[in-house]
C-alpha positions as a Python dict, from the first residue, in 0.01 Angstrom:
ca = {
    (1, 'M'): (0, 0, 0),
    (2, 'A'): (-282, -263, 5),
    (3, 'S'): (-446, -270, -398),
    (4, 'Q'): (-827, -226, -436),
    (5, 'I'): (-863, -578, -504),
    (6, 'T'): (-758, -691, -181),
    (7, 'I'): (-919, -475, 39),
    (8, 'T'): (-1249, -571, -159),
    (9, 'A'): (-1124, -910, -120),
    (10, 'Y'): (-1116, -916, 233),
    (11, 'A'): (-1467, -695, 299),
    (12, 'I'): (-1603, -964, 75),
    (13, 'A'): (-1462, -1243, 288),
    (14, 'I'): (-1593, -1032, 640),
    (15, 'V'): (-1948, -998, 467),
    (16, 'A'): (-1948, -1343, 354),
    (17, 'V'): (-1871, -1492, 752),
    (18, 'L'): (-2166, -1255, 865),
    (19, 'A'): (-2385, -1366, 601),
    (20, 'F'): (-2319, -1766, 719),
    (21, 'G'): (-2338, -1733, 1102),
    (22, 'T'): (-2629, -1455, 1047),
    (23, 'V'): (-2833, -1753, 811),
    (24, 'G'): (-2644, -2068, 1004),
    (25, 'T'): (-2773, -1919, 1371),
    (26, 'Y'): (-3161, -1815, 1252),
    (27, 'V'): (-3225, -2210, 1050),
    (28, 'L'): (-3086, -2357, 1368),
    (29, 'G'): (-3275, -2173, 1616),
    (30, 'H'): (-3571, -2084, 1449),
    (31, 'N'): (-3690, -2461, 1427),
    (32, 'S'): (-3800, -2615, 1792),
    (33, 'S'): (-3428, -2870, 1835),
    (34, 'G'): (-3327, -2667, 2102),
    (35, 'N'): (-3011, -2594, 1932),
    (36, 'F'): (-2945, -2266, 2155),
    (37, 'S'): (-3063, -2144, 2523),
    (38, 'V'): (-3313, -1964, 2362),
    (39, 'R'): (-3560, -1974, 2055),
    (40, 'I'): (-3379, -1703, 1773),
    (41, 'D'): (-3702, -1569, 1603),
    (42, 'N'): (-3584, -1283, 1371),
    (43, 'W'): (-3308, -1173, 1185),
    (44, 'I'): (-3194, -935, 1379),
    (45, 'E'): (-3060, -1163, 1664),
    (46, 'A'): (-2934, -1416, 1476),
    (47, 'L'): (-2722, -1149, 1334),
    (48, 'Y'): (-2666, -978, 1709),
    (49, 'F'): (-2549, -1348, 1834),
    (50, 'T'): (-2291, -1321, 1507),
    (51, 'V'): (-2133, -1001, 1568),
    (52, 'T'): (-2063, -1130, 1943),
    (53, 'T'): (-1998, -1436, 1867),
    (54, 'I'): (-1691, -1341, 1603),
    (55, 'S'): (-1531, -1080, 1803),
    (56, 'T'): (-1565, -1338, 2150),
    (57, 'V'): (-1751, -1038, 2337),
    (58, 'G'): (-2008, -1360, 2415),
    (59, 'Y'): (-2291, -1154, 2614),
    (60, 'G'): (-2397, -1552, 2715),
    (61, 'D'): (-2797, -1454, 2650),
    (62, 'I'): (-2773, -1664, 2364),
    (63, 'V'): (-2541, -1997, 2409),
    (64, 'P'): (-2548, -2278, 2173),
    (65, 'V'): (-2696, -2600, 2379),
    (66, 'S'): (-2652, -2954, 2124),
    (67, 'S'): (-2328, -3070, 1939),
    (68, 'I'): (-2421, -2901, 1582),
    (69, 'A'): (-2484, -2569, 1700),
    (70, 'R'): (-2175, -2563, 1957),
    (71, 'I'): (-1967, -2741, 1628),
    (72, 'F'): (-2098, -2455, 1457),
    (73, 'D'): (-2020, -2185, 1700),
    (74, 'M'): (-1685, -2307, 1647),
    (75, 'V'): (-1644, -2208, 1345),
    (76, 'L'): (-1776, -1913, 1272),
    (77, 'I'): (-1546, -1795, 1533),
    (78, 'L'): (-1248, -1977, 1373),
    (79, 'S'): (-1398, -1814, 1051),
    (80, 'G'): (-1461, -1501, 1193),
    (81, 'L'): (-1124, -1427, 1347),
    (82, 'G'): (-959, -1601, 1067),
    (83, 'A'): (-1067, -1334, 797),
    (84, 'F'): (-1064, -1013, 1065),
    (85, 'F'): (-674, -1086, 1108),
    (86, 'A'): (-606, -1132, 779),
    (87, 'A'): (-726, -835, 682),
    (88, 'V'): (-566, -656, 997),
    (89, 'T'): (-230, -797, 939),
    (90, 'T'): (-280, -747, 577),
    (91, 'L'): (-389, -366, 598),
    (92, 'S'): (-164, -294, 917),
    (93, 'G'): (177, -424, 732),
    (94, 'D'): (101, -230, 384),
    (95, 'F'): (65, 80, 610),
    (96, 'V'): (349, 13, 785),
    (97, 'N'): (565, -27, 478),
    (98, 'S'): (424, 285, 331),
    (99, 'R'): (503, 466, 634),
    (100, 'L'): (855, 369, 582),
    (101, 'V'): (832, 451, 280),
    (102, 'K'): (759, 769, 317),
    (103, 'L'): (1053, 828, 627),
    (104, 'S'): (1317, 663, 349),
    (105, 'G'): (1203, 915, 102),
    (106, 'K'): (1165, 616, -149),
    (107, 'I'): (867, 639, -421),
    (108, 'S'): (608, 402, -332),
    (109, 'G'): (457, 128, -565),
    (110, 'L'): (151, 295, -564),
    (111, 'E'): (288, 645, -660),
    (112, 'R'): (478, 477, -922),
    (113, 'K'): (194, 345, -1032),
    (114, 'M'): (14, 693, -1026),
    (115, 'L'): (244, 914, -1207),
    (116, 'T'): (127, 997, -1584),
    (117, 'G'): (131, 1342, -1755),
    (118, 'H'): (323, 1458, -1455),
    (119, 'I'): (691, 1709, -1453),
    (120, 'V'): (1015, 1600, -1307),
    (121, 'L'): (1260, 1860, -1146),
    (122, 'I'): (1571, 1617, -1134),
    (123, 'G'): (1817, 1857, -902),
    (124, 'F'): (1674, 2125, -706),
    (125, 'D'): (1903, 2431, -808),
    (126, 'T'): (1817, 2756, -857),
    (127, 'T'): (1589, 2753, -1165),
    (128, 'N'): (1430, 2388, -1066),
    (129, 'A'): (1351, 2616, -716),
    (130, 'L'): (1200, 2922, -846),
    (131, 'L'): (1016, 2703, -1133),
    (132, 'A'): (882, 2459, -826),
    (133, 'S'): (742, 2746, -660),
    (134, 'K'): (569, 2857, -963),
    (135, 'L'): (444, 2487, -1046),
    (136, 'K'): (277, 2445, -692),
    (137, 'K'): (116, 2809, -699),
    (138, 'Q'): (-39, 2656, -1026),
    (139, 'K'): (-129, 2334, -863),
    (140, 'R'): (34, 2144, -1162),
    (141, 'K'): (136, 1761, -1111),
    (142, 'F'): (522, 1748, -1084),
    (143, 'I'): (764, 1570, -877),
    (144, 'V'): (1127, 1741, -713),
    (145, 'V'): (1374, 1450, -737),
    (146, 'T'): (1708, 1485, -512),
    (147, 'E'): (1992, 1295, -404),
    (148, 'D'): (2018, 1511, -31),
    (149, 'K'): (1801, 1423, 227),
    (150, 'A'): (1738, 1679, 438),
    (151, 'L'): (1659, 1892, 154),
    (152, 'A'): (1387, 1663, 45),
    (153, 'D'): (1268, 1634, 406),
    (154, 'K'): (1255, 2030, 387),
    (155, 'L'): (1036, 2014, 82),
    (156, 'K'): (767, 1744, 202),
    (157, 'D'): (734, 1978, 510),
    (158, 'E'): (691, 2264, 300),
    (159, 'G'): (334, 2071, 88),
    (160, 'F'): (626, 1926, -229),
    (161, 'N'): (653, 1592, -399),
    (162, 'A'): (1028, 1522, -292),
    (163, 'Y'): (1210, 1181, -362),
    (164, 'I'): (1553, 1051, -296),
    (165, 'A'): (1747, 894, -550),
    (166, 'D'): (2053, 830, -726),
    (167, 'I'): (2001, 1111, -1035),
    (168, 'T'): (2303, 922, -1235),
    (169, 'S'): (2111, 569, -1193),
    (170, 'E'): (1885, 496, -1459),
    (171, 'T'): (1737, 189, -1182),
    (172, 'D'): (1703, 441, -975),
    (173, 'M'): (1531, 701, -1179),
    (174, 'K'): (1318, 454, -1341),
    (175, 'A'): (1081, 466, -1059),
    (176, 'F'): (953, 837, -1183),
    (177, 'R'): (783, 719, -1488),
    (178, 'L'): (1024, 992, -1728),
    (179, 'D'): (850, 761, -2026),
    (180, 'R'): (550, 898, -1944),
    (181, 'A'): (648, 1233, -1771),
    (182, 'K'): (473, 1578, -1960),
    (183, 'R'): (874, 1741, -1895),
    (184, 'V'): (1131, 1689, -1712),
    (185, 'I'): (1382, 1947, -1636),
    (186, 'V'): (1745, 1873, -1499),
    (187, 'D'): (1895, 2126, -1295),
    (188, 'V'): (2193, 1989, -1051),
    (189, 'R'): (2473, 2251, -905),
    (190, 'D'): (2727, 1978, -953),
    (191, 'V'): (2872, 2045, -1266),
    (192, 'S'): (2994, 1640, -1376),
    (193, 'R'): (2644, 1523, -1207),
    (194, 'T'): (2477, 1763, -1452),
    (195, 'I'): (2609, 1531, -1724),
    (196, 'Y'): (2577, 1251, -1655),
    (197, 'A'): (2204, 1282, -1458),
    (198, 'A'): (2101, 1455, -1792),
    (199, 'I'): (2250, 1132, -1973),
    (200, 'V'): (2021, 916, -1770),
    (201, 'A'): (1704, 1151, -1817),
    (202, 'K'): (1773, 1109, -2211),
    (203, 'S'): (1739, 728, -2195),
    (204, 'L'): (1499, 708, -1985),
    (205, 'S'): (1236, 980, -2187),
    (206, 'S'): (1159, 1174, -2494),
    (207, 'S'): (1417, 1412, -2595),
    (208, 'N'): (1148, 1676, -2691),
    (209, 'D'): (1063, 1672, -2307),
    (210, 'L'): (1394, 1736, -2171),
    (211, 'I'): (1545, 1997, -2067),
    (212, 'I'): (1851, 2013, -1932),
    (213, 'V'): (2015, 2404, -1721),
    (214, 'A'): (2390, 2427, -1793),
    (215, 'A'): (2513, 2613, -1518),
    (216, 'T'): (2822, 2695, -1769),
    (217, 'E'): (2926, 2723, -2128),
    (218, 'D'): (3142, 2447, -2065),
    (219, 'V'): (2839, 2202, -1959),
    (220, 'E'): (2654, 2386, -2233),
    (221, 'R'): (2908, 2283, -2503),
    (222, 'H'): (2980, 1924, -2323),
    (223, 'L'): (2573, 1889, -2319),
    (224, 'R'): (2557, 1957, -2715),
    (225, 'E'): (2813, 1710, -2783),
    (226, 'L'): (2591, 1488, -2660),
    (227, 'N'): (2314, 1590, -2875),
    (228, 'M'): (2107, 1759, -2579),
    (229, 'R'): (1797, 1889, -2795),
    (230, 'H'): (1672, 2131, -2507),
    (231, 'I'): (1935, 2341, -2348),
    (232, 'V'): (1914, 2629, -2114),
    (233, 'N'): (2207, 2869, -1988),
    (234, 'P'): (2029, 3118, -1732),
    (235, 'S'): (2399, 3324, -1689),
    (236, 'A'): (2447, 3332, -2029),
    (237, 'M'): (2120, 3496, -2128),
    (238, 'A'): (2108, 3686, -1830),
    (239, 'A'): (2418, 3832, -1990),
    (240, 'N'): (2263, 3863, -2315),
    (241, 'M'): (1991, 4056, -2198),
    (242, 'I'): (2203, 4323, -1982),
    (243, 'D'): (2408, 4360, -2296),
    (244, 'S'): (2105, 4411, -2509),
    (245, 'N'): (2042, 4689, -2249),
    (246, 'I'): (2317, 4874, -2196),
    (247, 'P'): (2341, 5192, -2436),
    (248, 'K'): (2607, 5157, -2705),
}
């Protein structure tokens, strides 16, 4: 999307053209040289002529008569149309690009810049799915990153900030600013991709902020061998809890 500086620059350019046209029209039309078909006695008439000229409406009630007035009129038209079309082209182009980015599921440059102090849910297996619902109810700042476009589209329809990326690609995952995240939780159904996603996430974030959900004891063991600090095995936790509640 267009930056605030770009939008401000175009706004200033359009205001400058209006000011140039209004002042020029008043100066040329207020004297008795007959530059226009009628005498322009106030700033409102000067602004009116400027706007109708730039917009090419040209009602014909005020017409440049002298050579200098006609030259001024042409310069005003070219300046006004140039500033207007440059602004429209840039802003509409940015709008189309942002729509394409949203349709593709990729994260935009503006969204990337705003990511700080957020929670990143990588993958959307059972734990992250439950966690996402809780975070949404609490109105926490979080995003979901998945490799499944259909799932990402469904989550967006439900009001989640979901994006598509190769979770095992360091290049793709850099876009989500894991280095500025409050927490990163990896919960992927595929065992091998859990390990690869965890390695990438660890390289891009602080180890203290990274939590990995391990579906099996084998995955948990492999993750510990890779010096992953925070590993959660929901199945093992559930089994231990049930076991502790079974009468001996």
